[in-house]
N, C-alpha and C positions, 0 to 999 in steps of 0.2 A: 376720304367721301364726301360729296356732294348735295346738296339744299339749294335746290333752286328758289332764288327768290321770286317772289308772289309779284312782283311787277313784269316779270318776263310772260310772252305769249306763246316764244316760237324757240325752239332751240335747231340750229342749223345743222346743214348737215358739217358730219365729223367735228363737233365741237369739242365734244372730250375724248376723242378717237385715241387709244392705247396709251392711257394716263393709266395712273394705278389706285382708280377706285375702288374701294371695297362695299361702298354702298351708295345710292342714289334714291331722291327723295324728290320728286316731281309734283310741283304744286297743282291747284287747281285752277289759278291763271295759264298755262298752258295748254295750248290745241293742236301745236304739231309736234313732230319730231322729227328731223331730219334724217338721211341715209346715215349710215354707218357712226350714226351722233353719239354714241358709248362704245362703240365697237373694238375690241381688243385690251379691253380691262379685264383681265385676267383672272383678277384678284375678288371679282364682285361677286358678294355674296348675299345681297336684297336690291330688289327691286320693285319701286312702289310706285303705282302710276297715279296722277291724278284725276280726278271726273268729270277732268273736261277735255282730255286730251279725243283727238276726230281722226288723226293719221299718225302712223307710224312709219320711216321711212323703209328701203332697205337696209336689211343686216346692221338694221338699228342698236341693237342687241348682240349683233351677233360674235358668235366668241366671245364670252365676257366667264365663262371660268374656267377653272381648271379639272381634272377629275378628281372629285373627292372633295371638291367647294364649290359655292356659287347657292344661288335661289331654289330651294327647292319648289316653291311654287309660285307662280304667277297669277295676278287677277289682272285681265282686262277689262276695264272699266264698260258698260253701256253706252258711252259716248262714243267710243272708239269704230270707226265705219272704215278704216281703210289699214291693212298691214301690208307694207309690200314684202317683195321675197327676201326670204329668208331671213325676216325680223327678229325670230328668238332663233337662230343660226345655232347648232354645237353648243347648245348648254346644256354638260354633261350631268350637270347634278342636278337638276329639273327634275320632278317627280309628277308635280299636277300644272295642270288649265286649265284655269278658268275664264273660258272667253265669253266675252258681252253680249246680248242682244242685239247692239249696233251696225253689224258684223253682216255683209249677204256672202261674201266670198274671203276663204281660207289663200293665200296665196301661195305659189313653187316655192319649195324647199323652207316654208312659213318654220317650224319645227324642227326639220330635218336633223339629223344626227345628234338630238340631246337623247342621246342613250340611257336616260333613265329616268324616262318619261313612260308611267305605266297609267296615268287617269287625265283625261281629255273628255270633259264633256260639249260634243257640238250641239249648240243652241238651235233650237227653229227659229227660222229666219235664215241659216247658212245656203246657199244656192248652190254654190261651185266649192269645192277642193281641187287646191292647185297641183301641175305636179310635185311629187317626190315630200306632199308636205307632212308626211308627218314618216318619212323615208330613217330606218334603221333608229328606230325610238324601243322601247320595253312592252310598247304597248301590247296586250293582248285580246284585248275585246273592243269593239267601237259600237257606239250605238247612229245611225242614221237618220236624221229625221226626215220626214219627208217633203220637208221644203228644198232638198237639195237633189238639184236637177243632175250635175253631171261631176264624177268624179274621175281624176286625172291617172293617166298611169303613175303606177311605181307609188301613190299616194299614201300607201299602207306598206308594211311587210308582208309579203305574204303567208304568214301563219298566221297572222291578226284574222279574229273571228268578227267578222263584222255582219252587224244586225239589221234588217233595212225595215222601217215602219211602210213604206212603200220602195215599189221600184224604183230605182234611178237610171240614168243612162251612161255606164263607164265609157270614156273615151279612150280606155286600153287593157290590155290586161295586167295583171300586178305579181304575174307569175316572177321566178328566180331570175329569168333571163333579164327582164324588166328592171329588176331593181339592182341585179346587180352591173348592168348598162349605165344605170343612174349614176352610180358609183365612180363606176371605172373615166365615164364619159362626158357628165352634166357637172359634177359636184363643184361647186365653187371653193377654192383655198385661199384664208388666211396667211397671205406669206408674211410672216413676221419680220423678214430682212430689210423689206420693201415697205411694211404697213399698209400692204394694197391688195384688193381680192384679185383673183387671178384663175382662169380653168385651166383643165385640159384639154376641153373639147368644146361642146357648145354647152355655155355658162346655164341653158335652161332658158333665156330671154325670147329662143325663137321657136319657141311648142308654144303654140296658138291652140286652142279648144273651144269649140261653139257648144 
């Protein structure tokens, strides 16, 4: 486990990548968490974010548990303004997420392949939901607040019952073909032999939505 000291204000890219951490406590002094900072810690069972974190990088906590282990709940504090692509990618044991009020967008692949995810509350203030953001989760129903202006393709599985507070603009279909395309062509993969993220095709970075 690691408890970051109060003197630290920023955690750099890949700072704790691929270690054998079981728990992380991030103090209120930390304002930013870099890309892949904790990626690949497969035995991670607990993630506690401090109340001053403003940005979470790409794949910062991606692939940090094995099936049957890992944190069941994550609370993203109100201080967080941005989360990067795949920030919480493939957290298999994650069942619920509490998203703080500071975010205005949910990034591409943000929670994709967190296959145990059953509950998420999207707060008022979110304006966009990115490509495949909740692809391949166990969500059955999601309430979309009226602040949401765009929902990108494959953001949710086609079986999810989406309840809109008001009409929003969808940038693409969430048909079965779309979600299969997301999985087969666009999903990034963590290569354990190299310790790097790779893609079989488009990694999602070239999907632009207005």
